[in-house]
C-alpha positions as CSV (number, residue, x, y, z in Angstrom):
1,M,0.2,-13.5,46.0
2,E,0.0,-17.2,45.3
3,H,-2.3,-17.9,42.4
4,V,-5.0,-20.5,42.6
5,K,-4.8,-22.8,39.6
6,P,-8.0,-24.0,37.8
7,S,-6.8,-27.5,38.3
8,E,-7.5,-27.1,42.1
9,V,-11.2,-26.5,41.4
10,T,-11.3,-29.6,39.2
11,A,-9.5,-31.6,41.9
12,S,-12.0,-30.4,44.5
13,K,-14.9,-31.5,42.4
14,S,-13.4,-35.0,41.9
15,K,-12.8,-35.1,45.7
16,L,-16.5,-34.3,46.2
17,A,-17.6,-37.1,43.9
18,R,-15.3,-39.6,45.7
19,T,-16.7,-38.4,49.1
20,F,-20.3,-39.1,48.0
21,A,-19.2,-42.6,46.8
22,K,-17.5,-43.3,50.2
23,V,-20.5,-42.1,52.2
24,F,-22.9,-44.3,50.3
25,H,-20.4,-47.2,50.6
26,V,-20.2,-46.8,54.4
27,R,-23.9,-46.7,54.7
28,A,-24.2,-49.8,52.6
29,L,-21.7,-51.6,54.8
30,S,-23.3,-50.5,58.1
31,G,-26.8,-51.6,57.0
32,I,-28.6,-54.8,57.8
33,A,-27.3,-57.8,55.9
34,P,-29.8,-59.5,53.5
35,D,-31.5,-62.8,54.5
36,N,-29.8,-64.8,51.8
37,G,-26.5,-64.1,53.5
38,L,-27.2,-67.0,55.9
39,K,-27.3,-69.6,53.1
40,N,-23.5,-70.2,53.4
41,V,-23.7,-71.0,57.2
42,K,-22.6,-74.6,58.1
43,V,-25.2,-76.9,59.8
44,D,-22.8,-78.4,62.4
45,A,-21.5,-75.1,63.6
46,N,-22.6,-73.4,66.8
47,P,-25.1,-70.6,65.8
48,N,-24.3,-68.4,68.8
49,D,-20.5,-68.5,68.1
50,E,-21.0,-67.6,64.5
51,E,-23.3,-64.8,65.3
52,S,-21.0,-63.2,67.8
53,T,-18.0,-63.6,65.5
54,G,-19.9,-62.0,62.6
55,K,-21.0,-59.1,64.7
56,S,-17.5,-58.6,66.0
57,S,-16.1,-58.5,62.4
58,V,-18.7,-56.1,61.2
59,N,-18.1,-53.8,64.2
60,K,-14.4,-53.7,63.5
61,E,-15.0,-52.8,59.8
62,D,-17.4,-50.1,60.9
63,E,-14.9,-48.7,63.3
64,E,-12.1,-48.7,60.8
65,L,-14.4,-46.9,58.2
66,Q,-15.5,-44.4,60.8
67,K,-11.9,-43.6,61.6
68,I,-11.0,-43.2,57.9
69,M,-14.0,-41.0,57.3
70,A,-13.3,-38.9,60.4
71,T,-9.6,-38.4,59.3
72,E,-10.8,-37.5,55.8
73,A,-13.2,-35.0,57.2
74,L,-10.5,-33.4,59.2
75,L,-8.2,-33.2,56.2
76,A,-11.1,-31.7,54.2
77,K,-11.5,-29.0,56.8
78,I,-7.7,-28.3,56.8
79,F,-7.7,-27.8,53.0
80,A,-10.8,-25.7,53.1
81,N,-9.1,-23.5,55.8
82,I,-5.9,-23.2,53.7
83,S,-8.0,-22.0,50.8
84,A,-9.6,-19.5,53.2
85,V,-6.1,-18.3,54.2
86,K,-5.2,-17.8,50.5
87,A,-8.4,-15.8,49.9
88,S,-7.8,-13.6,52.9
89,Y,-4.2,-13.0,51.9
90,A,-5.3,-12.1,48.4
91,Q,-7.8,-9.7,49.9
92,L,-5.1,-8.2,52.0
93,Q,-2.8,-7.6,49.0
94,Y,-5.7,-6.1,47.0
95,A,-6.4,-3.6,49.8
96,Q,-2.7,-2.5,49.9
97,S,-2.7,-1.2,46.3
98,P,-4.3,1.2,46.1
99,Y,-4.0,1.8,49.9
100,D,-7.2,1.1,51.7
101,P,-6.8,1.1,55.5
102,D,-10.3,-0.2,56.3
103,G,-9.9,-3.0,53.7
104,I,-6.6,-3.9,55.2
105,Q,-8.0,-4.2,58.7
106,V,-10.9,-6.4,57.5
107,A,-8.6,-8.6,55.6
108,D,-6.1,-8.8,58.5
109,R,-8.9,-9.9,60.9
110,L,-10.0,-12.5,58.4
111,L,-6.5,-13.8,58.0
112,I,-5.9,-14.0,61.7
113,S,-9.2,-15.8,62.2
114,D,-8.4,-18.3,59.5
115,L,-4.9,-19.0,61.0
116,K,-6.5,-19.5,64.4
117,T,-9.0,-22.0,62.9
118,L,-6.1,-23.8,61.3
119,S,-4.4,-24.0,64.7
120,K,-7.5,-25.5,66.3
121,L,-7.7,-28.1,63.6
122,K,-4.1,-29.0,64.5
123,Q,-5.1,-29.5,68.1
124,C,-8.1,-31.6,67.1
125,F,-5.8,-33.9,65.2
126,L,-3.3,-34.2,68.1
127,K,-6.1,-34.9,70.7
128,K,-7.9,-37.2,68.2
129,E,-11.1,-35.1,68.5
130,F,-13.0,-35.9,65.3
131,D,-16.3,-34.8,63.9
132,P,-19.2,-37.1,64.9
133,S,-20.8,-36.7,61.4
134,P,-17.8,-37.0,59.0
135,E,-20.0,-37.3,55.8
136,R,-21.7,-34.0,56.4
137,A,-18.4,-32.4,57.5
138,I,-16.7,-33.5,54.3
139,L,-19.4,-32.0,52.1
140,E,-19.4,-28.7,54.0
141,A,-15.6,-28.5,53.9
142,E,-15.3,-29.1,50.2
143,S,-18.1,-26.6,49.6
144,K,-16.3,-24.0,51.6
145,E,-13.0,-24.7,49.7
146,L,-14.8,-24.2,46.4
147,L,-16.3,-20.9,47.6
148,N,-12.8,-19.7,48.8
149,V,-11.3,-20.6,45.4
150,I,-14.0,-18.6,43.7
151,K,-13.4,-15.7,46.1
152,T,-9.7,-15.7,45.3
153,Y,-10.4,-15.6,41.6
154,E,-12.8,-12.7,42.1
155,I,-10.1,-10.8,43.9
156,M,-7.6,-11.5,41.2
157,R,-10.1,-10.3,38.6
158,K,-10.6,-7.0,40.5
159,K,-6.8,-6.6,40.8
160,L,-6.2,-7.2,37.0
161,E,-9.0,-4.9,35.8
162,P,-7.1,-1.6,36.4
163,Q,-4.1,-3.1,34.5
164,V,-6.4,-4.1,31.6
165,R,-7.8,-0.6,31.5
166,L,-4.3,0.8,31.5
167,K,-3.2,-1.4,28.6
168,E,-6.3,-0.4,26.7
169,S,-5.6,3.3,27.2
170,E,-2.0,2.6,26.0
171,I,-3.3,0.8,22.9
172,I,-5.5,3.8,22.1
173,F,-2.7,6.2,22.6
174,L,-0.3,4.1,20.4
175,R,-3.0,3.8,17.7
176,E,-3.4,7.6,17.7
177,K,0.4,8.0,17.4
178,L,0.5,5.5,14.5
179,E,-2.3,7.3,12.7
180,E,-0.5,10.6,13.2
181,A,2.7,9.0,11.8
182,N,0.8,7.6,8.8
183,N,-0.8,10.9,8.1
184,Q,2.7,12.6,8.2
185,N,4.0,9.9,5.8
186,R,1.2,10.3,3.4
187,S,1.7,14.1,3.5
188,I,5.4,13.6,2.7
189,E,4.6,11.2,-0.1
190,K,2.2,13.6,-1.6
191,R,4.8,16.4,-1.5
192,L,7.4,14.1,-3.1
193,S,5.0,12.9,-5.8
194,K,4.2,16.4,-6.9
195,S,6.2,18.0,-9.7
196,G,7.8,20.5,-7.3
197,S,10.9,18.3,-7.0
198,L,11.4,18.8,-10.8
199,S,11.1,22.6,-10.5
200,V,14.8,22.8,-11.5
201,L,13.7,21.8,-15.0
202,D,11.1,24.6,-15.4
203,D,11.9,27.1,-18.1
204,L,14.9,25.0,-19.1
205,H,16.2,24.9,-22.7
206,V,17.6,21.8,-24.2
207,S,21.0,23.5,-24.6
208,G,21.2,24.0,-20.8
209,L,20.9,20.4,-19.8
210,S,23.4,19.0,-17.4
211,P,23.9,15.7,-15.5
212,S,22.3,17.2,-12.4
213,H,19.0,17.4,-14.3
214,L,19.1,13.7,-15.1
215,I,20.0,12.9,-11.5
216,A,16.9,14.9,-10.2
217,V,14.6,12.9,-12.5
218,L,16.3,9.6,-11.7
219,R,15.8,10.2,-7.9
220,H,12.1,10.9,-8.6
221,T,11.9,7.8,-10.6
222,V,13.5,5.5,-8.0
223,R,11.0,6.8,-5.3
224,S,8.1,5.9,-7.6
225,I,9.6,2.5,-8.3
226,R,10.0,1.7,-4.6
227,S,6.4,2.8,-3.9
228,F,5.2,0.3,-6.5
229,V,7.5,-2.4,-5.1
230,K,6.0,-1.8,-1.7
231,L,2.5,-2.3,-3.1
232,I,3.6,-5.5,-4.8
233,V,5.1,-6.9,-1.6
234,N,1.9,-6.1,0.3
235,E,-0.2,-7.7,-2.3
236,M,2.0,-10.8,-2.2
237,R,1.6,-11.1,1.5
238,S,-2.1,-10.6,1.4
239,S,-2.4,-13.3,-1.3
240,G,-0.4,-15.8,0.7
241,W,2.7,-15.8,-1.6
242,D,5.9,-17.5,-0.5
243,I,8.1,-14.4,-0.5
244,D,11.3,-16.4,-0.1
245,A,10.5,-18.6,-3.1
246,A,9.6,-15.5,-5.2
247,V,12.8,-13.7,-4.3
248,N,15.0,-16.8,-4.9
249,A,13.4,-17.2,-8.4
250,I,14.6,-13.6,-9.2
251,E,18.1,-13.8,-7.7
252,Q,19.4,-17.2,-6.7
253,N,21.9,-18.1,-4.0
254,V,22.0,-14.6,-2.4
255,V,22.6,-14.3,1.4
256,Y,20.5,-11.3,2.7
257,L,21.8,-9.5,5.8
258,K,18.3,-8.6,6.9
259,E,14.8,-10.0,6.1
260,D,13.7,-6.6,4.8
261,H,16.5,-6.6,2.2
262,K,14.7,-9.2,0.1
263,C,12.6,-6.4,-1.3
264,F,15.7,-5.2,-3.2
265,A,15.4,-8.4,-5.3
266,I,11.9,-7.5,-6.3
267,E,13.0,-3.9,-7.0
268,S,15.7,-5.3,-9.2
269,F,13.1,-7.3,-11.1
270,V,10.9,-4.3,-11.6
271,C,13.8,-2.2,-12.8
272,R,15.0,-4.8,-15.3
273,E,11.5,-5.0,-16.8
274,M,10.9,-1.2,-16.8
275,F,14.3,-0.2,-18.1
276,D,14.6,-3.0,-20.7
277,S,15.5,-1.5,-24.1
278,F,16.1,1.9,-22.5
279,N,19.1,2.6,-24.8
280,L,16.9,2.3,-27.9
281,P,15.1,5.4,-29.1
282,N,11.7,3.7,-29.5
283,F,12.0,2.1,-26.0
284,S,10.1,-1.2,-26.3
285,L,7.8,0.2,-29.1
286,P,9.1,-1.6,-32.2
287,N,6.4,-0.1,-34.5
288,E,6.9,3.5,-33.3
289,S,8.7,5.6,-35.9
290,L,10.8,8.7,-35.1
291,P,11.8,11.6,-37.3
292,D,15.2,11.6,-38.8
293,R,15.9,15.1,-37.8
294,N,15.7,17.1,-34.6
295,K,15.3,13.9,-32.5
296,Q,16.8,15.8,-29.5
297,Q,14.1,18.5,-29.7
298,V,11.4,15.8,-30.2
299,F,12.4,13.9,-27.0
300,F,12.8,17.1,-25.0
301,G,9.3,18.2,-26.2
302,S,7.8,14.9,-25.1
303,F,9.5,15.4,-21.7
304,N,7.9,18.8,-21.2
305,E,4.5,17.7,-22.5
306,L,4.2,14.9,-19.8
307,K,6.3,16.4,-17.0
308,S,3.6,18.4,-15.2
309,V,0.6,16.2,-16.0
310,K,-0.7,13.3,-14.0
311,A,-0.3,9.9,-15.8
312,K,-3.9,9.0,-15.3
313,E,-5.1,12.2,-16.9
314,F,-2.7,12.0,-19.8
315,L,-3.7,8.4,-20.6
316,A,-7.4,9.4,-20.6
317,G,-6.8,12.2,-23.0
318,N,-4.2,10.5,-25.2
319,P,-5.0,6.7,-25.3
320,R,-3.1,6.2,-28.5
321,S,0.0,8.2,-27.6
322,P,3.5,6.5,-27.5
323,F,3.4,6.8,-23.7
324,A,0.0,5.0,-23.6
325,K,1.5,2.2,-25.7
326,F,4.5,2.1,-23.4
327,C,2.3,1.6,-20.4
328,R,0.4,-1.3,-22.1
329,V,3.6,-3.0,-23.1
330,K,5.4,-2.7,-19.8
331,Y,2.3,-3.7,-17.7
332,L,1.7,-6.9,-19.7
333,R,5.4,-7.8,-19.3
334,L,5.9,-6.8,-15.7
335,V,2.6,-8.1,-14.2
336,H,2.3,-11.8,-15.1
337,T,-1.2,-13.3,-15.6
338,K,-0.7,-15.5,-12.6
339,M,0.3,-12.6,-10.5
340,E,-2.7,-10.5,-11.5
341,A,-5.1,-13.4,-11.0
342,S,-3.6,-14.1,-7.6
343,F,-3.8,-10.4,-6.5
344,F,-7.3,-9.6,-7.8
345,G,-9.0,-12.9,-8.5
346,N,-9.4,-12.1,-12.3
347,L,-7.6,-10.6,-15.3
348,S,-9.9,-7.6,-15.9
349,Q,-7.0,-5.1,-15.8
350,R,-5.0,-6.7,-18.6
351,N,-8.2,-7.4,-20.5
352,L,-9.0,-3.7,-20.5
353,L,-5.5,-2.8,-21.6
354,N,-5.7,-5.3,-24.5
355,A,-9.0,-3.6,-25.5
356,G,-7.3,-0.2,-25.6
357,E,-8.7,1.1,-22.3
358,F,-7.0,1.8,-18.9
359,P,-8.1,0.3,-15.5
360,D,-9.3,2.7,-12.9
361,T,-7.7,0.9,-10.0
362,N,-5.1,2.0,-7.3
363,F,-2.7,-0.7,-8.5
364,F,-2.7,0.5,-12.1
365,T,-2.6,4.2,-11.1
366,L,0.5,3.6,-9.1
367,F,2.0,1.6,-12.0
368,A,1.2,4.4,-14.4
369,D,2.9,7.0,-12.2
370,M,6.0,4.8,-12.1
371,A,5.9,4.3,-15.9
372,K,5.6,8.0,-16.3
373,R,8.8,8.6,-14.4
374,V,10.6,6.0,-16.4
375,W,9.3,7.4,-19.6
376,L,10.4,11.0,-18.6
377,L,13.8,9.7,-17.7
378,H,14.1,8.1,-21.2
379,C,13.0,11.3,-22.9
380,L,15.5,13.3,-21.0
381,A,18.3,10.9,-21.6
382,F,17.8,11.2,-25.4
383,S,17.6,15.0,-25.0
384,F,21.4,15.0,-24.3
385,E,24.0,15.2,-27.0
386,P,25.4,12.6,-27.0
387,Q,22.5,10.7,-25.4
388,A,22.8,9.4,-21.9
389,S,23.2,5.6,-21.8
390,I,22.3,3.0,-19.2
391,F,24.5,0.4,-17.6
392,Q,24.5,-2.3,-14.9
393,V,27.1,-4.6,-13.3
394,G,27.1,-8.3,-13.2
395,K,27.0,-10.7,-10.3
396,G,30.3,-11.2,-8.6
397,C,31.8,-7.9,-9.8
398,R,34.1,-6.3,-7.2
399,F,32.5,-3.2,-5.6
400,S,33.7,0.2,-6.9
401,D,32.4,3.4,-5.3
402,V,33.2,5.2,-8.6
403,Y,30.5,3.4,-10.5
404,M,28.4,1.9,-7.8
405,E,26.4,2.8,-4.7
406,S,25.5,0.2,-2.2
407,V,22.0,-0.2,-0.9
408,N,23.3,-2.1,2.1
409,D,26.0,0.2,3.3
410,E,27.2,-2.2,6.1
411,M,28.7,-4.5,3.4
412,A,30.5,-1.7,1.7
413,E,32.8,-1.5,4.7
414,E,33.9,-5.1,4.3
415,S,37.2,-5.9,2.5
416,E,36.6,-6.5,-1.2
417,P,32.8,-6.8,-1.2
418,Q,31.2,-8.2,-4.3
419,V,28.0,-7.5,-6.1
420,A,25.1,-9.9,-5.6
421,F,22.9,-8.1,-8.2
422,T,22.2,-4.6,-9.6
423,V,19.1,-3.0,-8.0
424,V,18.9,0.3,-10.0
425,P,20.9,0.8,-13.2
426,G,23.4,3.6,-13.6
427,F,23.8,6.2,-16.3
428,R,26.7,7.6,-18.4
429,I,26.6,11.0,-20.0
430,G,29.8,11.5,-21.9
431,K,32.5,11.1,-19.4
432,T,30.2,11.5,-16.4
433,F,28.9,8.4,-14.5
434,I,25.8,8.3,-12.3
435,Q,26.3,5.4,-10.0
436,C,24.2,2.3,-10.2
437,Q,22.7,0.9,-7.0
438,V,23.8,-2.6,-6.1
439,Y,23.2,-5.2,-3.4
440,L,26.5,-6.5,-1.9
441,S,27.2,-9.9,-0.5
442,Q,30.2,-11.8,0.8
443,H,29.1,-15.1,-0.7
444,Q,30.1,-14.6,-4.4
445,T,32.4,-17.1,-6.1
446,K,32.6,-15.8,-9.6
447,V,34.2,-12.4,-10.2
448,K,33.4,-10.4,-13.3
449,K,35.1,-7.3,-14.8
450,F,33.1,-4.1,-14.8
451,T,31.5,-3.4,-18.1
452,S,29.6,-0.2,-18.9
453,S,27.2,1.2,-21.0
454,K,25.6,-0.1,-24.3
455,K,24.4,-3.3,-22.6
456,R,20.6,-3.7,-23.0
457,L,18.7,-4.4,-19.8
């Protein structure tokens, strides 16, 4: 079906205005000339000749104008009839889907009638049979044209209504599916966040520790870190941050294979701050003293004390504990004042922490859960003999699947891929290495040798 453009309605209105102007102009020309029109007549001229000449000239002008008006009236009728054909054809198409035999017959009769009228107008033009009242004919024709355009739009609206209802039902269905998927994800996240994944450490003695236990806690920690990173990215977007500028400030001159990979740079930043001083027994707490003996038992006891307790509950009951101090130090280092003010419009959370209290917000709760996992990992690392140590690899280092795991696996298949940055640090327990997670890139110019272990993050 040929669609009627809104511009056609505007054009018709403009045509209607021009018609009125022409009608009034014709009537003005065909009226009686004013008396002062005789002032320019010469005295020595023959009055009778001038009068006949003037009448002849006026008559010719009137005839020409009448012909123009008659032709325009015929054209107006033709355009009005064409718009009627469009409306009838639109009605015929509408009656075909869904199939309506009565509606098809009615539309078919209207279409045939409009085509016959168009044929008659053609004959009137060939035989020069024009309407005796062109002004009125023009107005009627343009009025009919506008009505036919409106009729066509009404038919189009009726035809689109079922499609709109179908799209609305699809939207409702997809929203339900999305909500169902979100509920499933939340359920999975809840199961993962519970201590059940650390059940391998239940009833475990310090003498029975093995690298598999550290790996289990590390995986749990990485999941918690990535949940917090996801929250930070969402807050950045909600606050109108320039994500590209933020990522480039963390890791410069890195070519990301996908847009989503930029979150690995933010994860790298969070890991650097949270794991800084991991290899030191006091772990960012310079004034925290440790006993000279049985340090292994002390760390393993701290691990068991916090392992099965929610971070929020532990902080409420032990606001002066080493873990509470750790949360304060790491939050103030990780969450910059500008970041907190941008996210929440104030600095109330860090003010509470500086006052020795803990914020009751979703943001801090998720941070505290992440801090708990990192703290548990530190306690468990110092429960080994010798203690587990942390390592990372530098930018430009050649990829080695012995010490590294790629977070962008597609690059690991390239020839001699190089490290853009370390995302999650690795661990060494005696001669056993737990791979660090790295982001690989082809665009590295400086190659560094792999170095392990005692390097502070």
